mmCIF file as gemmi writes it, N, C-alpha and C atoms, coordinates in Angstrom:
data_model
loop_
_atom_site.group_PDB
_atom_site.id
_atom_site.type_symbol
_atom_site.label_atom_id
_atom_site.label_alt_id
_atom_site.label_comp_id
_atom_site.label_asym_id
_atom_site.label_entity_id
_atom_site.label_seq_id
_atom_site.pdbx_PDB_ins_code
_atom_site.Cartn_x
_atom_site.Cartn_y
_atom_site.Cartn_z
_atom_site.occupancy
_atom_site.B_iso_or_equiv
_atom_site.pdbx_formal_charge
_atom_site.auth_seq_id
_atom_site.auth_asym_id
_atom_site.pdbx_PDB_model_num
ATOM 1 N N . MET Axp A 1 ? 0.827 -1.203 0 1 0 ? 1 A 1
ATOM 2 C CA . MET Axp A 1 ? 0 0 0 1 0 ? 1 A 1
ATOM 3 C C . MET Axp A 1 ? 0.871 1.266 0 1 0 ? 1 A 1
ATOM 4 N N . LYS Axp A 2 ? 1.9 1.257 0.824 1 0 ? 2 A 1
ATOM 5 C CA . LYS Axp A 2 ? 2.747 2.444 0.937 1 0 ? 2 A 1
ATOM 6 C C . LYS Axp A 2 ? 3.418 2.765 -0.4 1 0 ? 2 A 1
ATOM 7 N N . LYS Axp A 3 ? 3.914 1.717 -1.076 1 0 ? 3 A 1
ATOM 8 C CA . LYS Axp A 3 ? 4.598 1.94 -2.358 1 0 ? 3 A 1
ATOM 9 C C . LYS Axp A 3 ? 3.649 2.596 -3.361 1 0 ? 3 A 1
ATOM 10 N N . LYS Axp A 4 ? 2.412 2.084 -3.418 1 0 ? 4 A 1
ATOM 11 C CA . LYS Axp A 4 ? 1.443 2.656 -4.354 1 0 ? 4 A 1
ATOM 12 C C . LYS Axp A 4 ? 1.201 4.133 -4.042 1 0 ? 4 A 1
ATOM 13 N N . ARG Axp A 5 ? 1.072 4.46 -2.745 1 0 ? 5 A 1
ATOM 14 C CA . ARG Axp A 5 ? 0.821 5.853 -2.352 1 0 ? 5 A 1
ATOM 15 C C . ARG Axp A 5 ? 1.982 6.746 -2.791 1 0 ? 5 A 1
ATOM 16 N N . THR Axp A 6 ? 3.206 6.297 -2.549 1 0 ? 6 A 1
ATOM 17 C CA . THR Axp A 6 ? 4.364 7.107 -2.937 1 0 ? 6 A 1
ATOM 18 C C . THR Axp A 6 ? 4.366 7.299 -4.449 1 0 ? 6 A 1
ATOM 19 N N . GLY Axp A 7 ? 4.017 6.239 -5.18 1 0 ? 7 A 1
ATOM 20 C CA . GLY Axp A 7 ? 3.971 6.33 -6.637 1 0 ? 7 A 1
ATOM 21 C C . GLY Axp A 7 ? 2.988 7.406 -7.07 1 0 ? 7 A 1
ATOM 22 N N . LYS Axp A 8 ? 1.821 7.42 -6.419 1 0 ? 8 A 1
ATOM 23 C CA . LYS Axp A 8 ? 0.814 8.438 -6.746 1 0 ? 8 A 1
ATOM 24 C C . LYS Axp A 8 ? 1.366 9.834 -6.467 1 0 ? 8 A 1
ATOM 25 N N . ASN Axp A 9 ? 2.029 9.986 -5.325 1 0 ? 9 A 1
ATOM 26 C CA . ASN Axp A 9 ? 2.59 11.293 -4.979 1 0 ? 9 A 1
ATOM 27 C C . ASN Axp A 9 ? 3.594 11.735 -6.041 1 0 ? 9 A 1
ATOM 28 N N . ILE Axp A 10 ? 4.445 10.8 -6.471 1 0 ? 10 A 1
ATOM 29 C CA . ILE Axp A 10 ? 5.459 11.128 -7.484 1 0 ? 10 A 1
ATOM 30 C C . ILE Axp A 10 ? 4.759 11.56 -8.777 1 0 ? 10 A 1
ATOM 31 N N . ASP Axp A 11 ? 3.685 10.827 -9.157 1 0 ? 11 A 1
ATOM 32 C CA . ASP Axp A 11 ? 2.95 11.181 -10.373 1 0 ? 11 A 1
ATOM 33 C C . ASP Axp A 11 ? 2.393 12.6 -10.256 1 0 ? 11 A 1
ATOM 34 N N . CYS Axp A 12 ? 1.806 12.923 -9.088 1 0 ? 12 A 1
ATOM 35 C CA . CYS Axp A 12 ? 1.25 14.266 -8.876 1 0 ? 12 A 1
ATOM 36 C C . CYS Axp A 12 ? 2.354 15.309 -9.016 1 0 ? 12 A 1
ATOM 37 N N . ARG Axp A 13 ? 3.503 15.024 -8.417 1 0 ? 13 A 1
ATOM 38 C CA . ARG Axp A 13 ? 4.617 15.965 -8.496 1 0 ? 13 A 1
ATOM 39 C C . ARG Axp A 13 ? 5.052 16.14 -9.941 1 0 ? 13 A 1
ATOM 40 N N . LYS Axp A 14 ? 5.134 15.025 -10.672 1 0 ? 14 A 1
ATOM 41 C CA . LYS Axp A 14 ? 5.552 15.1 -12.083 1 0 ? 14 A 1
ATOM 42 C C . LYS Axp A 14 ? 4.581 15.972 -12.861 1 0 ? 14 A 1
ATOM 43 N N . ILE Axp A 15 ? 3.276 15.757 -12.64 1 0 ? 15 A 1
ATOM 44 C CA . ILE Axp A 15 ? 2.261 16.534 -13.359 1 0 ? 15 A 1
ATOM 45 C C . ILE Axp A 15 ? 2.426 18.02 -13.027 1 0 ? 15 A 1
ATOM 46 N N . LYS Axp A 16 ? 2.616 18.325 -11.724 1 0 ? 16 A 1
ATOM 47 C CA . LYS Axp A 16 ? 2.792 19.724 -11.314 1 0 ? 16 A 1
ATOM 48 C C . LYS Axp A 16 ? 4.038 20.31 -11.964 1 0 ? 16 A 1
ATOM 49 N N . LEU Axp A 17 ? 5.125 19.524 -11.98 1 0 ? 17 A 1
ATOM 50 C CA . LEU Axp A 17 ? 6.374 20 -12.583 1 0 ? 17 A 1
ATOM 51 C C . LEU Axp A 17 ? 6.169 20.277 -14.066 1 0 ? 17 A 1
ATOM 52 N N . ILE Axp A 18 ? 5.451 19.369 -14.755 1 0 ? 18 A 1
ATOM 53 C CA . ILE Axp A 18 ? 5.217 19.546 -16.196 1 0 ? 18 A 1
ATOM 54 C C . ILE Axp A 18 ? 4.413 20.827 -16.422 1 0 ? 18 A 1
ATOM 55 N N . GLU Axp A 19 ? 3.351 21.037 -15.619 1 0 ? 19 A 1
ATOM 56 C CA . GLU Axp A 19 ? 2.536 22.247 -15.764 1 0 ? 19 A 1
ATOM 57 C C . GLU Axp A 19 ? 3.379 23.495 -15.521 1 0 ? 19 A 1
ATOM 58 N N . PHE Axp A 20 ? 4.188 23.442 -14.451 1 0 ? 20 A 1
ATOM 59 C CA . PHE Axp A 20 ? 5.046 24.579 -14.113 1 0 ? 20 A 1
ATOM 60 C C . PHE Axp A 20 ? 6.023 24.852 -15.25 1 0 ? 20 A 1
ATOM 61 N N . TYR Axp A 21 ? 6.63 23.784 -15.793 1 0 ? 21 A 1
ATOM 62 C CA . TYR Axp A 21 ? 7.59 23.924 -16.896 1 0 ? 21 A 1
ATOM 63 C C . TYR Axp A 21 ? 6.918 24.546 -18.11 1 0 ? 21 A 1
ATOM 64 N N . ASN Axp A 22 ? 5.685 24.098 -18.407 1 0 ? 22 A 1
ATOM 65 C CA . ASN Axp A 22 ? 4.966 24.656 -19.552 1 0 ? 22 A 1
ATOM 66 C C . ASN Axp A 22 ? 4.734 26.154 -19.367 1 0 ? 22 A 1
ATOM 67 N N . GLN Axp A 23 ? 4.304 26.55 -18.154 1 0 ? 23 A 1
ATOM 68 C CA . GLN Axp A 23 ? 4.061 27.972 -17.886 1 0 ? 23 A 1
ATOM 69 C C . GLN Axp A 23 ? 5.347 28.771 -18.056 1 0 ? 23 A 1
ATOM 70 N N . VAL Axp A 24 ? 6.443 28.252 -17.493 1 0 ? 24 A 1
ATOM 71 C CA . VAL Axp A 24 ? 7.724 28.955 -17.561 1 0 ? 24 A 1
ATOM 72 C C . VAL Axp A 24 ? 8.178 29.066 -19.015 1 0 ? 24 A 1
ATOM 73 N N . SER Axp A 25 ? 8.031 27.967 -19.784 1 0 ? 25 A 1
ATOM 74 C CA . SER Axp A 25 ? 8.466 27.98 -21.184 1 0 ? 25 A 1
ATOM 75 C C . SER Axp A 25 ? 7.665 29.025 -21.968 1 0 ? 25 A 1
ATOM 76 N N . LYS Axp A 26 ? 6.36 29.129 -21.678 1 0 ? 26 A 1
ATOM 77 C CA . LYS Axp A 26 ? 5.534 30.137 -22.355 1 0 ? 26 A 1
ATOM 78 C C . LYS Axp A 26 ? 6.04 31.536 -22.031 1 0 ? 26 A 1
ATOM 79 N N . GLN Axp A 27 ? 6.328 31.788 -20.729 1 0 ? 27 A 1
ATOM 80 C CA . GLN Axp A 27 ? 6.829 33.104 -20.324 1 0 ? 27 A 1
ATOM 81 C C . GLN Axp A 27 ? 8.145 33.409 -21.023 1 0 ? 27 A 1
ATOM 82 N N . ILE Axp A 28 ? 9.024 32.399 -21.106 1 0 ? 28 A 1
ATOM 83 C CA . ILE Axp A 28 ? 10.333 32.598 -21.747 1 0 ? 28 A 1
ATOM 84 C C . ILE Axp A 28 ? 10.125 32.921 -23.225 1 0 ? 28 A 1
ATOM 85 N N . MET Axp A 29 ? 9.204 32.214 -23.89 1 0 ? 29 A 1
ATOM 86 C CA . MET Axp A 29 ? 8.93 32.474 -25.308 1 0 ? 29 A 1
ATOM 87 C C . MET Axp A 29 ? 8.466 33.92 -25.491 1 0 ? 29 A 1
ATOM 88 N N . MET Axp A 30 ? 7.52 34.376 -24.651 1 0 ? 30 A 1
ATOM 89 C CA . MET Axp A 30 ? 7.017 35.747 -24.749 1 0 ? 30 A 1
ATOM 90 C C . MET Axp A 30 ? 8.159 36.74 -24.547 1 0 ? 30 A 1
ATOM 91 N N . ARG Axp A 31 ? 8.977 36.504 -23.511 1 0 ? 31 A 1
ATOM 92 C CA . ARG Axp A 31 ? 10.084 37.418 -23.222 1 0 ? 31 A 1
ATOM 93 C C . ARG Axp A 31 ? 11.076 37.435 -24.371 1 0 ? 31 A 1
ATOM 94 N N . SER Axp A 32 ? 11.374 36.25 -24.922 1 0 ? 32 A 1
ATOM 95 C CA . SER Axp A 32 ? 12.355 36.17 -26.009 1 0 ? 32 A 1
ATOM 96 C C . SER Axp A 32 ? 11.826 36.927 -27.227 1 0 ? 32 A 1
ATOM 97 N N . LYS Axp A 33 ? 10.518 36.824 -27.494 1 0 ? 33 A 1
ATOM 98 C CA . LYS Axp A 33 ? 9.932 37.557 -28.621 1 0 ? 33 A 1
ATOM 99 C C . LYS Axp A 33 ? 10.108 39.056 -28.412 1 0 ? 33 A 1
ATOM 100 N N . ILE Axp A 34 ? 9.809 39.522 -27.187 1 0 ? 34 A 1
ATOM 101 C CA . ILE Axp A 34 ? 9.936 40.955 -26.885 1 0 ? 34 A 1
ATOM 102 C C . ILE Axp A 34 ? 11.396 41.38 -27.049 1 0 ? 34 A 1
ATOM 103 N N . MET Axp A 35 ? 12.32 40.563 -26.513 1 0 ? 35 A 1
ATOM 104 C CA . MET Axp A 35 ? 13.746 40.883 -26.613 1 0 ? 35 A 1
ATOM 105 C C . MET Axp A 35 ? 14.169 40.937 -28.077 1 0 ? 35 A 1
ATOM 106 N N . ASN Axp A 36 ? 13.69 39.973 -28.886 1 0 ? 36 A 1
ATOM 107 C CA . ASN Axp A 36 ? 14.044 39.961 -30.304 1 0 ? 36 A 1
ATOM 108 C C . ASN Axp A 36 ? 13.564 41.246 -30.979 1 0 ? 36 A 1
ATOM 109 N N . LYS Axp A 37 ? 12.342 41.69 -30.644 1 0 ? 37 A 1
ATOM 110 C CA . LYS Axp A 37 ? 11.818 42.928 -31.227 1 0 ? 37 A 1
ATOM 111 C C . LYS Axp A 37 ? 12.721 44.1 -30.869 1 0 ? 37 A 1
ATOM 112 N N . LYS Axp A 38 ? 13.107 44.187 -29.583 1 0 ? 38 A 1
ATOM 113 C CA . LYS Axp A 38 ? 13.976 45.277 -29.141 1 0 ? 38 A 1
ATOM 114 C C . LYS Axp A 38 ? 15.306 45.211 -29.873 1 0 ? 38 A 1
ATOM 115 N N . PHE Axp A 39 ? 15.863 43.989 -29.979 1 0 ? 39 A 1
ATOM 116 C CA . PHE Axp A 39 ? 17.159 43.804 -30.623 1 0 ? 39 A 1
ATOM 117 C C . PHE Axp A 39 ? 17.083 44.218 -32.09 1 0 ? 39 A 1
ATOM 118 N N . ILE Axp A 40 ? 15.989 43.825 -32.771 1 0 ? 40 A 1
ATOM 119 C CA . ILE Axp A 40 ? 15.828 44.167 -34.187 1 0 ? 40 A 1
ATOM 120 C C . ILE Axp A 40 ? 15.741 45.689 -34.327 1 0 ? 40 A 1
ATOM 121 N N . SER Axp A 41 ? 14.968 46.339 -33.441 1 0 ? 41 A 1
ATOM 122 C CA . SER Axp A 41 ? 14.821 47.797 -33.522 1 0 ? 41 A 1
ATOM 123 C C . SER Axp A 41 ? 16.183 48.46 -33.338 1 0 ? 41 A 1
ATOM 124 N N . ARG Axp A 42 ? 16.995 47.937 -32.41 1 0 ? 42 A 1
ATOM 125 C CA . ARG Axp A 42 ? 18.329 48.494 -32.198 1 0 ? 42 A 1
ATOM 126 C C . ARG Axp A 42 ? 19.173 48.314 -33.455 1 0 ? 42 A 1
ATOM 127 N N . LYS Axp A 43 ? 19.091 47.131 -34.074 1 0 ? 43 A 1
ATOM 128 C CA . LYS Axp A 43 ? 19.86 46.868 -35.304 1 0 ? 43 A 1
ATOM 129 C C . LYS Axp A 43 ? 19.451 47.868 -36.38 1 0 ? 43 A 1
ATOM 130 N N . GLU Axp A 44 ? 18.142 48.068 -36.541 1 0 ? 44 A 1
ATOM 131 C CA . GLU Axp A 44 ? 17.651 48.998 -37.56 1 0 ? 44 A 1
ATOM 132 C C . GLU Axp A 44 ? 18.173 50.404 -37.288 1 0 ? 44 A 1
ATOM 133 N N . ARG Axp A 45 ? 18.145 50.821 -36.03 1 0 ? 45 A 1
ATOM 134 C CA . ARG Axp A 45 ? 18.656 52.149 -35.674 1 0 ? 45 A 1
ATOM 135 C C . ARG Axp A 45 ? 20.129 52.254 -36.049 1 0 ? 45 A 1
ATOM 136 N N . GLY Axp A 46 ? 20.889 51.193 -35.75 1 0 ? 46 A 1
ATOM 137 C CA . GLY Axp A 46 ? 22.317 51.18 -36.07 1 0 ? 46 A 1
ATOM 138 C C . GLY Axp A 46 ? 22.528 51.324 -37.566 1 0 ? 46 A 1
ATOM 139 N N . GLN Axp A 47 ? 21.735 50.615 -38.38 1 0 ? 47 A 1
ATOM 140 C CA . GLN Axp A 47 ? 21.871 50.694 -39.835 1 0 ? 47 A 1
ATOM 141 C C . GLN Axp A 47 ? 21.538 52.107 -40.324 1 0 ? 47 A 1
ATOM 142 N N . LYS Axp A 48 ? 20.462 52.692 -39.78 1 0 ? 48 A 1
ATOM 143 C CA . LYS Axp A 48 ? 20.076 54.055 -40.161 1 0 ? 48 A 1
ATOM 144 C C . LYS Axp A 48 ? 21.199 55.028 -39.821 1 0 ? 48 A 1
ATOM 145 N N . TYR Axp A 49 ? 21.77 54.858 -38.621 1 0 ? 49 A 1
ATOM 146 C CA . TYR Axp A 49 ? 22.861 55.732 -38.175 1 0 ? 49 A 1
ATOM 147 C C . TYR Axp A 49 ? 24.036 55.622 -39.131 1 0 ? 49 A 1
ATOM 148 N N . LEU Axp A 50 ? 24.377 54.386 -39.513 1 0 ? 50 A 1
ATOM 149 C CA . LEU Axp A 50 ? 25.504 54.173 -40.423 1 0 ? 50 A 1
ATOM 150 C C . LEU Axp A 50 ? 25.205 54.825 -41.775 1 0 ? 50 A 1
ATOM 151 N N . LYS Axp A 51 ? 23.961 54.701 -42.256 1 0 ? 51 A 1
ATOM 152 C CA . LYS Axp A 51 ? 23.586 55.297 -43.544 1 0 ? 51 A 1
ATOM 153 C C . LYS Axp A 51 ? 23.714 56.818 -43.476 1 0 ? 51 A 1
ATOM 154 N N . ASN Axp A 52 ? 23.24 57.402 -42.375 1 0 ? 52 A 1
ATOM 155 C CA . ASN Axp A 52 ? 23.305 58.858 -42.217 1 0 ? 52 A 1
ATOM 156 C C . ASN Axp A 52 ? 24.756 59.33 -42.199 1 0 ? 52 A 1
ATOM 157 N N . VAL Axp A 53 ? 25.612 58.576 -41.504 1 0 ? 53 A 1
ATOM 158 C CA . VAL Axp A 53 ? 27.028 58.946 -41.43 1 0 ? 53 A 1
ATOM 159 C C . VAL Axp A 53 ? 27.641 58.699 -42.806 1 0 ? 53 A 1
């Protein structure tokens, strides 16, 4: 009985970890998209600056 209970607990933990990982991965994707936009805008500014010079 005890082994089965521990197994259930481990399964619950795994499910929670998977959900947590999914949430974190989504947040990272959103942040990376925002960072990429900022980085691209900086690159464009740099190119414009070089053209002006």
